[in-house]
N, C-alpha and C positions, 0 to 999 in steps of 0.2 A: 583483792585480789581476785580474779573471777577465772572458773579455771571449768573451760568445758570440754566436756567426755564424751566419745561415742557411745551410743545407745545401753550396750551391751557389758561395759567400762563403770557404768552408770551404775548401770542393775547391782551390777554384781559387788562392788562398791556399799550402794545402800545391802543388799545382803551381810555382809558383814560386818555393818553398823550392826544392823537388826537385829543378829545371831549376839552379839556380846563381842566380839573380837577386839574393835572401836569403841571409844564409843560419841565419838562423833565424825562423820566425811571428813569432815579439816581433819582428824586421828593419823589418820587413815592416806592422806594425801601427804601426809608431812612422811609418815616410817617411809613409807611410798619414795620420797624424795633425800631419805636418810640411808635407805639400804644404796639408792644411786651414786652416791658420791662416797659410802666404803667401798661400794662397787671398782668406782676410776680408783679406787685409794688405793689397791691393794697391788702385787706387782704382777705381771701377767706373766699365763703357768710357763714354766722354764721347758723344756726341750728334758727326755731323756735323759741322765747320766749313761756315758759310755758304760762298758762291763768292769774297767778299771778302774773307773769313777765310785761304783756303786761300790768297790768291794775298800776299796775309800772311805767313804762312811760308814760298811760295818767293821770296819774296822775304830776305825774313831768312835764311834759307839757300842764298844765292846760287843759287841755281837762275831765276833772274828778274831781268835789271838793273833793272826803270823798275817800273810801279804803270802797267797802261793809261789814259788820260783816260776815263773812262763818256764815254760817246753819250749826245747830248743826244738826245733823243724830236724837240725842238723840229726842228731841223732836216731829218732823217730823211729823204731825197727818200720822196714813197707814189710810188707802186709802182703800176703799172697794168696787169693781164692781159693775154696775148700769145695776139691770135687767130691760130685751128692752127688750119690748111683738110685739110678729109681726114675718113678718118673713123677712131672713135677708139680706141683700143688692141686693144682692150677684141673689140672687131668683129672687126680683119684679125684678129686669134688666132679666136676663135669660125671664121671661114670659111673658114682654112688647113686646120686639125685637118677639117675633114669629108667 
């Protein structure tokens, strides 16, 4: 088999053989093809798990002892804003920089 490479790849390949990483150019090409085949055989990356799936994985791995019960939005308290007296922080910073 004859392989024609662009000059930059051929120079790189010769450098890899010269520095001892590969015994020959044939060995380097064979390694490149092995890695290509391995990359094609690996499964495609999955989407990140949802929060619930992630918690189940942690539980299965023993990193969590139990799954927390989901909060019921109906019993959640309604938060009221807190009134704060004084000038806004941004105004304080502007005043102190003058």
